TORKE-613980 format. One record per residue (C-alpha): residue number from 1; residue in three letters; x negated, y, z negated. Coordinates in steps of 0.5 Angstrom, whole numbers, padded with zeros to 4 digits. Layout:
+-----+------+-------+-------+-------+
: seq : type :    px :    py :    pz :
+-----+------+-------+-------+-------+
: NUM :  ALA :     X :     Y :     Z :
...
+-----+------+-------+-------+-------+
***
This chain:
+-----+------+-------+-------+-------+
: seq : type :    px :    py :    pz :
+-----+------+-------+-------+-------+
:   1 :  MET : -0126 :  0385 :  0025 :
:   2 :  ARG : -0128 :  0392 :  0022 :
:   3 :  LEU : -0127 :  0395 :  0029 :
:   4 :  PHE : -0120 :  0394 :  0030 :
:   5 :  GLU : -0118 :  0396 :  0023 :
:   6 :  ALA : -0122 :  0403 :  0024 :
:   7 :  ALA : -0119 :  0404 :  0031 :
:   8 :  GLY : -0112 :  0401 :  0030 :
:   9 :  ALA : -0108 :  0402 :  0036 :
:  10 :  GLY : -0113 :  0407 :  0039 :
:  11 :  ILE : -0117 :  0402 :  0042 :
:  12 :  VAL : -0112 :  0400 :  0047 :
:  13 :  GLY : -0115 :  0400 :  0054 :
:  14 :  ASP : -0118 :  0397 :  0059 :
:  15 :  GLU : -0124 :  0394 :  0055 :
:  16 :  PHE : -0119 :  0391 :  0050 :
:  17 :  THR : -0115 :  0388 :  0055 :
:  18 :  GLN : -0121 :  0385 :  0058 :
:  19 :  ALA : -0124 :  0382 :  0052 :
:  20 :  LEU : -0117 :  0379 :  0049 :
:  21 :  LYS : -0116 :  0376 :  0056 :
:  22 :  THR : -0123 :  0373 :  0056 :
:  23 :  LEU : -0122 :  0370 :  0049 :
:  24 :  ALA : -0115 :  0367 :  0051 :
:  25 :  LEU : -0119 :  0364 :  0057 :
:  26 :  LEU : -0124 :  0361 :  0052 :
:  27 :  ARG : -0119 :  0359 :  0047 :
:  28 :  GLU : -0115 :  0355 :  0052 :
:  29 :  ASN : -0121 :  0351 :  0054 :
:  30 :  ASP : -0122 :  0344 :  0052 :
:  31 :  ASN : -0129 :  0345 :  0051 :
:  32 :  CYS : -0128 :  0351 :  0046 :
:  33 :  PHE : -0133 :  0350 :  0040 :
:  34 :  CYS : -0131 :  0357 :  0037 :
:  35 :  LYS : -0123 :  0356 :  0036 :
:  36 :  GLN : -0123 :  0358 :  0029 :
:  37 :  GLU : -0127 :  0365 :  0030 :
:  38 :  ILE : -0123 :  0367 :  0036 :
:  39 :  ASP : -0116 :  0366 :  0032 :
:  40 :  PHE : -0119 :  0370 :  0027 :
:  41 :  THR : -0121 :  0375 :  0032 :
:  42 :  VAL : -0114 :  0375 :  0035 :
:  43 :  GLY : -0111 :  0375 :  0029 :
:  44 :  CYS : -0115 :  0382 :  0027 :
:  45 :  ALA : -0112 :  0385 :  0033 :
:  46 :  VAL : -0105 :  0383 :  0031 :
:  47 :  ARG : -0106 :  0386 :  0024 :
:  48 :  HIS : -0109 :  0392 :  0026 :
:  49 :  VAL : -0107 :  0394 :  0033 :
:  50 :  GLY : -0101 :  0391 :  0033 :
:  51 :  ALA : -0097 :  0385 :  0036 :
:  52 :  PRO : -0093 :  0388 :  0042 :
:  53 :  ALA : -0100 :  0390 :  0044 :
:  54 :  VAL : -0103 :  0384 :  0044 :
:  55 :  LEU : -0097 :  0380 :  0046 :
:  56 :  SER : -0097 :  0385 :  0052 :
:  57 :  ILE : -0104 :  0382 :  0054 :
:  58 :  ILE : -0104 :  0375 :  0052 :
:  59 :  PRO : -0096 :  0373 :  0052 :
:  60 :  LEU : -0094 :  0366 :  0049 :
:  61 :  ASP : -0092 :  0364 :  0056 :
:  62 :  ILE : -0086 :  0361 :  0055 :
:  63 :  ASP : -0080 :  0361 :  0060 :
:  64 :  PRO : -0074 :  0359 :  0057 :
:  65 :  ASN : -0070 :  0360 :  0064 :
:  66 :  ALA : -0075 :  0355 :  0068 :
:  67 :  ALA : -0071 :  0350 :  0072 :
:  68 :  VAL : -0075 :  0345 :  0069 :
:  69 :  LEU : -0078 :  0347 :  0062 :
:  70 :  SER : -0086 :  0345 :  0062 :
:  71 :  THR : -0089 :  0341 :  0057 :
:  72 :  GLU : -0095 :  0345 :  0057 :
:  73 :  PHE : -0096 :  0350 :  0052 :
:  74 :  ALA : -0103 :  0353 :  0053 :
:  75 :  ARG : -0101 :  0359 :  0048 :
:  76 :  SER : -0098 :  0355 :  0043 :
:  77 :  TRP : -0105 :  0357 :  0038 :
:  78 :  LEU : -0102 :  0364 :  0038 :
:  79 :  ILE : -0096 :  0362 :  0034 :
:  80 :  PRO : -0100 :  0361 :  0028 :
:  81 :  VAL : -0104 :  0366 :  0029 :
:  82 :  LEU : -0098 :  0371 :  0029 :
:  83 :  ARG : -0095 :  0368 :  0023 :
:  84 :  VAL : -0101 :  0369 :  0019 :
:  85 :  ASN : -0103 :  0376 :  0021 :
:  86 :  LEU : -0096 :  0380 :  0023 :
:  87 :  HIS : -0096 :  0386 :  0018 :
:  88 :  ASN : -0092 :  0392 :  0019 :
:  89 :  ALA : -0090 :  0390 :  0026 :
:  90 :  PRO : -0083 :  0392 :  0029 :
:  91 :  LEU : -0078 :  0388 :  0027 :
:  92 :  ALA : -0075 :  0390 :  0034 :
:  93 :  TYR : -0080 :  0386 :  0038 :
:  94 :  PHE : -0077 :  0380 :  0034 :
:  95 :  SER : -0070 :  0382 :  0036 :
:  96 :  SER : -0072 :  0383 :  0044 :
:  97 :  HIS : -0078 :  0378 :  0045 :
:  98 :  ILE : -0078 :  0372 :  0040 :
:  99 :  LEU : -0071 :  0371 :  0038 :
: 100 :  PRO : -0068 :  0371 :  0046 :
: 101 :  VAL : -0073 :  0366 :  0047 :
: 102 :  ALA : -0071 :  0361 :  0041 :
: 103 :  VAL : -0064 :  0362 :  0042 :
: 104 :  LYS : -0064 :  0360 :  0050 :
: 105 :  ILE : -0069 :  0354 :  0048 :
: 106 :  TYR : -0064 :  0352 :  0043 :
: 107 :  ARG : -0058 :  0352 :  0048 :
: 108 :  ARG : -0062 :  0348 :  0053 :
: 109 :  LEU : -0064 :  0342 :  0048 :
: 110 :  GLY : -0058 :  0338 :  0049 :
: 111 :  SER : -0060 :  0337 :  0056 :
: 112 :  LEU : -0067 :  0335 :  0055 :
: 113 :  ASP : -0070 :  0328 :  0056 :
: 114 :  PRO : -0072 :  0326 :  0049 :
: 115 :  VAL : -0080 :  0328 :  0049 :
: 116 :  PRO : -0079 :  0335 :  0052 :
: 117 :  GLN : -0073 :  0335 :  0047 :
: 118 :  ARG : -0077 :  0334 :  0041 :
: 119 :  LEU : -0083 :  0339 :  0043 :
: 120 :  TYR : -0078 :  0344 :  0045 :
: 121 :  THR : -0074 :  0343 :  0038 :
: 122 :  THR : -0081 :  0344 :  0034 :
: 123 :  LEU : -0082 :  0350 :  0039 :
: 124 :  GLN : -0076 :  0354 :  0038 :
: 125 :  MET : -0077 :  0353 :  0030 :
: 126 :  GLN : -0084 :  0355 :  0030 :
: 127 :  LEU : -0081 :  0362 :  0034 :
: 128 :  TRP : -0076 :  0363 :  0028 :
: 129 :  GLU : -0081 :  0362 :  0023 :
: 130 :  LEU : -0084 :  0368 :  0025 :
: 131 :  LEU : -0078 :  0372 :  0023 :
: 132 :  PRO : -0081 :  0372 :  0015 :
: 133 :  SER : -0087 :  0375 :  0018 :
: 134 :  PHE : -0084 :  0380 :  0022 :
: 135 :  CYS : -0080 :  0382 :  0016 :
: 136 :  ASP : -0087 :  0383 :  0012 :
: 137 :  SER : -0086 :  0391 :  0011 :
: 138 :  PRO : -0083 :  0392 :  0018 :
: 139 :  SER : -0085 :  0399 :  0021 :
: 140 :  ASP : -0078 :  0400 :  0024 :
: 141 :  LEU : -0073 :  0397 :  0018 :
: 142 :  GLU : -0068 :  0402 :  0018 :
: 143 :  LYS : -0067 :  0402 :  0025 :
: 144 :  SER : -0068 :  0395 :  0027 :
: 145 :  PHE : -0065 :  0391 :  0021 :
: 146 :  PRO : -0057 :  0394 :  0022 :
: 147 :  GLN : -0058 :  0391 :  0029 :
: 148 :  ILE : -0061 :  0384 :  0027 :
: 149 :  ALA : -0057 :  0383 :  0020 :
: 150 :  PRO : -0051 :  0380 :  0024 :
: 151 :  VAL : -0055 :  0375 :  0028 :
: 152 :  LEU : -0058 :  0373 :  0022 :
: 153 :  GLY : -0051 :  0372 :  0018 :
: 154 :  ALA : -0048 :  0368 :  0024 :
: 155 :  ALA : -0055 :  0364 :  0024 :
: 156 :  MET : -0054 :  0362 :  0017 :
: 157 :  ASN : -0047 :  0360 :  0018 :
: 158 :  GLU : -0048 :  0356 :  0024 :
: 159 :  ARG : -0055 :  0352 :  0023 :
: 160 :  ASP : -0057 :  0349 :  0017 :
: 161 :  ASP : -0064 :  0349 :  0019 :
: 162 :  LEU : -0065 :  0356 :  0020 :
: 163 :  LYS : -0063 :  0358 :  0013 :
: 164 :  LEU : -0070 :  0357 :  0010 :
: 165 :  PRO : -0074 :  0362 :  0015 :
: 166 :  ILE : -0068 :  0367 :  0014 :
: 167 :  LEU : -0068 :  0367 :  0007 :
: 168 :  SER : -0075 :  0368 :  0007 :
: 169 :  ALA : -0074 :  0374 :  0011 :
: 170 :  LEU : -0069 :  0377 :  0007 :
: 171 :  ARG : -0073 :  0376 :  0001 :
: 172 :  ARG : -0079 :  0380 :  0004 :
: 173 :  VAL : -0074 :  0385 :  0007 :
: 174 :  VAL : -0071 :  0386 :  0000 :
: 175 :  ARG : -0078 :  0387 : -0003 :
: 176 :  PHE : -0080 :  0392 :  0002 :
: 177 :  ALA : -0073 :  0396 :  0001 :
: 178 :  LEU : -0075 :  0396 : -0006 :
: 179 :  GLN : -0081 :  0400 : -0006 :
: 180 :  PRO : -0081 :  0407 : -0008 :
: 181 :  ASP : -0083 :  0411 : -0002 :
: 182 :  SER : -0077 :  0411 :  0002 :
: 183 :  PRO : -0070 :  0411 : -0001 :
: 184 :  GLU : -0067 :  0410 :  0006 :
: 185 :  ARG : -0069 :  0403 :  0006 :
: 186 :  ILE : -0065 :  0401 :  0000 :
: 187 :  GLU : -0059 :  0404 :  0003 :
: 188 :  VAL : -0060 :  0401 :  0010 :
: 189 :  VAL : -0061 :  0394 :  0007 :
: 190 :  GLY : -0056 :  0395 :  0001 :
: 191 :  ALA : -0050 :  0396 :  0006 :
: 192 :  TYR : -0051 :  0389 :  0008 :
: 193 :  ALA : -0051 :  0386 :  0002 :
: 194 :  LYS : -0043 :  0385 :  0002 :
: 195 :  ASN : -0044 :  0381 :  0008 :
: 196 :  PHE : -0049 :  0376 :  0006 :
: 197 :  MET : -0047 :  0375 : -0001 :
: 198 :  PRO : -0041 :  0371 :  0001 :
: 199 :  LEU : -0046 :  0367 :  0005 :
: 200 :  LEU : -0051 :  0366 : -0001 :
: 201 :  PHE : -0045 :  0364 : -0006 :
: 202 :  ASN : -0043 :  0359 : -0001 :
: 203 :  MET : -0049 :  0356 :  0000 :
: 204 :  TYR : -0050 :  0355 : -0007 :
: 205 :  THR : -0044 :  0352 : -0009 :
: 206 :  THR : -0044 :  0347 : -0003 :
: 207 :  SER : -0051 :  0345 : -0006 :
: 208 :  ASN : -0049 :  0344 : -0012 :
: 209 :  GLU : -0043 :  0340 : -0010 :
: 210 :  ASP : -0048 :  0336 : -0006 :
: 211 :  ASP : -0052 :  0334 : -0012 :
+-----+------+-------+-------+-------+
***
């Protein structure tokens, strides 16, 4: 929406908060007939006002520490909205809010019954799949990439199922770093090339051996 585009973060306030909460309530009603329109509106808010502001008002409501994990995800509609609309978002938000939830869920998968295990396996992958979108021109790359890079390297080394989203994220990071407006980004990302190259080479050789 043009209002979000024009106002940006300046629109945050009581009216914005109430509007988002109302939209979320409508979206989560089984009889809602305008889900696509609500997704578009919330997506515009994510893109122009910011994911942290939106998620502080309508959080994903996933509690990985609950004694019994719920199989009801009323806010599951938010995940694809985020994936499509995240741009210039702080990578630190993924590190501090999304990644810990995904990791905690993964660690509990082995203790779950088959049905919730399938649900939460899908959910934690959907959370990881937000990473490439958070790496689409992140606003804090120089500060946050050094913190998350070792985590991504370890995840690639330990979990085959995470290689695709992490590689997609790294491609976006490199593409952003190569833009000419900030040489500092190249220095920051380049400093970790020596850590990722052995992992990538090992992936390539392993793939060829499997073929």
